[in-house]
N, C-alpha and C positions, 0 to 999 in steps of 0.2 A: 308840101309834104306834112302829114299830120302824124307827130310821133305817137306810137301807142307803146304800152307797157308789155300787152300781149297781143300777138296776131294768131288765129287761129286757121288753119290752112287745110281745111278738110274736102275730100273729093266731092262729096254729094251735099247738097242743101238736105239738112235733118240730120247728118253724120256728127256734127258739132252738137247739136240738140241732146242726141241720145248719148255721146260719149265723155262730154264735158260741159253741158249747159249749169250744173250746179256750181261750177269751179270758176265758170265764166261770172255768174251772179256773185258770187262769194267776192271776187277781186274787184268788181264793179262797185258793191256795196262798200269797199276798203277805199273807195277813190280813185282807182287805177283806170286807166283807159284799154279798152278790149275791143277789138274789132275781127269781123270774120271775113275772109275772101274764099269763096268755095272756088274751089277749082273747076268744075262743070256744072250744067244747068241738071242734070240727072235726068237729060232727055232719052234715054232708053229704059228708064223705068216702065213697069208693066202697066201701073196705073196713073191716070191723070197726064198731064204733059209738062212740058217745058215752061210754060207760060203759067201754067197752075203752080209749079214749083215755084216760080219767081215771085208769085203773089204770096205764097206761104211761107217762103223765106222772108219775105218783106214785114208778114204779120208777127212772125216769130222774132225777128229783130226789134219791134217795138215792146214785144212782150219783156225781152230781155234788158232792153234797155241800151242795147250795144251803141258804141260812140261811131263805128261806122259798120258798113256790110258791101261788099261788092263781088262781084262773079267774073272769074278771070276767063271763062268762055273756053276752056279745053274741052276737045272732043270727049264726050261720056264712052266710056268703053274701050276706047281707041288711042288715047294718050299714051307716049312711054316716056323713059326718063331719058330724054335725049336733049340736045342742045336746044332746038326750037322749043319746046318748053321749060326748059330750065329757064331761059330767057324772061319768059313769062311770069315764073315765078320768083325769080330773082329782081325784077322789076317792081314787084309787090312788096318783096320784103326791104329793098331800099327805099320805096314810097313811106313806109310806114315805120320802119327802123324799130322794130320790138325789141324787147330784152329778151322776151321768151316766145317761142313758138309751140304751138299745139297742133299736132296732125294724125292721121290715121293709124291704127295697129300696123305692128309689122308686118302681119299675114292675117287672114283670114278668109272664111268663105268666100267672099266675092274678092276676085281678082283685082278689081279697082283698088282697092284699099291697101294692098301691099305696095302697089306699083306706086300709088301716090305717096306713102310713105317713104320711097327709096327716092322718088322726085324731089320731095321737100328737105330730106336730109340731105341730099347732093347740092339743091340749090343755096340751103341755107348756108353751106360750107363756100361755094361759089361767089354768093353776093359780096363775101368779103375780099375778093381778089380785086384791086383796083384797075388792074388790066383787062377785065371785063367790063365794056362800056355798054351801058343802058342810058336811056333816055326817057324822060317824062315830061310832055308838055314843052319838047324842044328842049329841054336842059338836062346836060349830063348828070347822071344821079352819083350820088356820092356811095361809096363802098359801105357795106356794113354787115357785120356777123353779128346775129344773136349770141346772149350768154347760153342758151339752153334750147333745146328740142326734145319735146316731151310728145309721147303719143298715147291716146287714148285707148281704152280697151274695147274691143267691139265682138263680135260673136262668139270665136274660138276663144277658149279658157287661155288666158296668159297671166303668170304670175306678175302682178304688178310690183313695181320698185318700192312705190310710195303711195298713197291715197289720202285724200281730201275730204275733210268732213263738210258736207253740205245739207246736213240735217235741215236746218233753216230755211233752205232754197229749194228743198224737194219738190213741194207743189207749185214752184213757179217753173221749174226744170221740167215737169210733166206737161203744165199750160203750153211752153215752148215747143215741144214735141209734138202736142195735140194740133198746134197750129197747122202741121202738115195732114191735113184732113184725108187726103188722098192716097196717103201712104199707110197709115194706120187704121187700127179697128174704127171702123164708122158706119152705121148704119145706111147714111145716104149714100153712100159709094158700094151698095151691096151686089150691085149690077156689075161692076167692074170685077175682073179676074182678081181672086182670091191668092194673096202671096204670103210666103213666110214670114214678113213683118206684118201683113194686114190682120193677121189672126189675131182674138183678143189674148192670147198667152203670151205672144210677144212682148208686151209690157209689163207684165207679170214677171219675166225673165229678167228683163231689165232692173225691177224692184227688188229681185231676188238677189241680182249680183250687188246692187248699190247696198243691200242689208248685210249681205257677207262681208264686204268690206268693210262697212261700218263697224260691225262687231269686232273686228280686229283690232279697232283704236278707241272702243268703247263709247261708239256714237250710233246713232241710227241708221243714218245713210251716209254713204262715201261713194267718190268715183275715183279710180286705180289708173295709174299712168307708168310708163317704161321710160328709161332713158338709157341711149346706148353711152351716155359720159358718165362716167364717176362723180358725183358731187360731195362736198363736204358741209359739215357742219361747225360753228364755232364752238359748241358745248353738247355734249351728249344731252344734257338737262333740255335742249331744244326737243328731243324727240318725243314723241306722245306713245 
């Protein structure tokens, strides 16, 4: 068992990079242990292949300096919020015992995103029930429930509950995104079908959103998050 401070559970390789790479980098720089467990290999993606996405995810992990990255191997497009897949996510949560989980948006143009959000929320709660038995390397896992589950914001506009200043890590975030050369604008892949996210405009949309969130706290760039749980602060002066 490798205990993490933050475990990111995105449905597709590259979701974490787009949604919260700056926040990952910021917390790693602060000495926190952060890992990603992608739910699927993104094998239904229009461009590239699962094998290419595997290598791109590994390259991005090196850029980010992640503590760990793995893939849970759920079926892209066809997973559901069912006992079978909940148990796989529960095993990952108990394996890494994170204080915080970050996952996909509540709802989005891509149906996988919202379903992943529901799956991870349910699994995070169930992981804390000791009568649900899961095993790792033949050993019974200890129950574990994170303190928070946060959701990054994806394509559809969702008002964030809070934002994180990532100005100092913006360039590295974009570098990690562009490690997925098969998915985003890349002249080397011009013979592949064009998709919504392969357009050069898409990265500009990501930057525009980050600038908008940054402006709200007096920063250049920020990432936004939502939470179904209400959380408190010790002092009003902790708020930006």
